C-alpha positions in Angstrom: -1.8 -65.7 -6.9 -4.0 -62.5 -7.2 -7.3 -63.1 -8.8 -8.5 -59.4 -8.8 -5.5 -57.9 -10.7 -5.5 -57.4 -14.5 -2.0 -58.0 -15.8 -0.9 -56.8 -19.2 0.6 -59.3 -21.5 2.9 -56.9 -23.2 4.7 -53.7 -22.2 4.5 -50.3 -23.9 7.5 -48.0 -23.9 7.2 -44.3 -24.5 9.3 -42.3 -27.0 12.6 -41.6 -25.2 13.2 -38.5 -27.5 9.8 -36.9 -26.8 9.8 -33.6 -25.0 7.9 -33.3 -21.8 4.9 -31.0 -21.8 4.3 -29.3 -18.5 1.6 -26.8 -18.2 2.4 -24.5 -15.3 -0.7 -23.4 -13.5 -1.3 -19.7 -13.1 -1.7 -19.0 -9.4 -3.3 -15.8 -8.4 -3.7 -15.1 -4.7 -7.2 -14.1 -3.8 -7.7 -10.6 -2.5 -8.1 -10.8 1.3 -10.8 -8.4 2.5 -9.2 -7.2 5.7 -5.6 -7.2 4.5 -3.7 -3.9 4.3 -1.4 -4.0 1.3 2.2 -2.5 1.2 2.4 -2.7 -2.6 -0.4 -2.9 -5.1 -0.8 -3.0 -8.8 -2.3 0.6 -8.8 -1.3 2.9 -6.0 -3.8 5.3 -4.3 -3.8 8.8 -5.9 -4.6 12.1 -4.4 -7.2 14.0 -6.5 -5.2 16.1 -8.9 -1.9 14.3 -8.2 1.1 14.9 -5.9 1.2 18.6 -6.8 -2.3 19.1 -5.4 -1.4 17.1 -2.3 1.5 19.5 -1.6 -0.7 22.5 -2.2 -3.3 21.1 0.3 -0.6 20.6 3.0 0.9 24.1 2.4 -2.6 25.7 2.6 -3.7 23.9 5.8 -0.6 23.5 7.9 -0.3 26.1 10.7 3.2 26.2 12.1 2.9 25.7 15.9 4.0 28.9 17.8 6.3 27.1 20.3 8.2 25.4 17.4 8.3 28.7 15.5 9.7 30.6 18.6 12.4 28.0 19.1 13.4 27.6 15.4 12.4 23.9 15.4 12.2 22.5 11.8 12.3 19.1 10.2 10.5 16.3 8.4 7.7 14.4 10.1 7.2 11.0 8.4 3.6 9.8 8.6 2.1 6.5 7.7 -1.6 6.0 7.2 -4.1 3.7 5.4 -6.1 4.6 2.3 -9.3 2.6 2.6 -11.2 1.0 -0.2 -13.5 4.1 -0.2 -10.4 6.4 -0.5 -10.7 7.8 3.0 -7.7 8.2 5.2 -7.5 6.1 8.4 -5.0 5.1 11.1 -2.6 8.0 10.9 0.6 7.3 12.7 3.9 9.2 13.2 6.8 7.0 12.0 9.5 9.5 12.6 8.7 12.7 14.5 10.4 16.0 15.0 8.7 17.5 18.0 5.3 17.0 19.7 3.9 20.2 18.2 5.0 19.5 14.6 4.0 15.8 14.9 0.5 16.8 16.1 0.0 19.4 13.4 1.1 17.0 10.6 -1.4 14.3 11.9 -4.2 16.9 12.2 -3.8 18.1 8.6 -3.5 14.5 7.2 -6.7 13.6 8.9 -8.4 16.5 6.9 -7.3 15.1 3.5 -10.1 14.6 1.0 -10.7 11.1 -0.4 -8.0 9.6 -2.5 -8.6 7.5 -5.6 -8.2 4.1 -3.8 -5.4 1.6 -4.6 -6.3 -1.4 -6.6 -5.2 -5.1 -6.6 -6.6 -7.4 -9.3 -9.0 -4.6 -10.3 -10.5 -4.4 -6.9 -10.2 -1.4 -4.5 -8.2 -2.4 -1.4 -6.7 -0.9 1.8 -3.1 0.4 1.2 -0.4 1.8 3.5 0.7 5.3 2.4 3.8 7.0 3.6 3.9 10.8 3.6 6.8 13.1 4.6 5.6 16.5 5.9 8.4 19.1 5.9 8.3 22.0 8.3 10.7 24.8 7.3 10.9 28.3 8.6 11.7 31.1 6.1 
């Protein structure tokens, strides 16, 4: 005998034809301050767009003499981080062509003016940015 339990005297059955109502919670991951995003809701943008970015590279790249003399051409693939402020940071060569072309591509990317930063949940965040820099002799 259990003296502390309240025992119902009759049972209550639910409607077996009733539809279940399930409210699915909306889960949004908080923006982590030091995380560098691969993909964001709004990508970083160069001032004036991609066309201006290409103009900037063309204006500032100086083809290294050794590579020019040896007809070395190709595409250097760079990866860098666009910070919350829009500044460029952590420039790395992902796929290089030659030491001279790789070094020149990195030098010019480090000169880039501030981007409009990438955003996640309306907040400026750090975002990886891949940029191919093509060296072609004419």
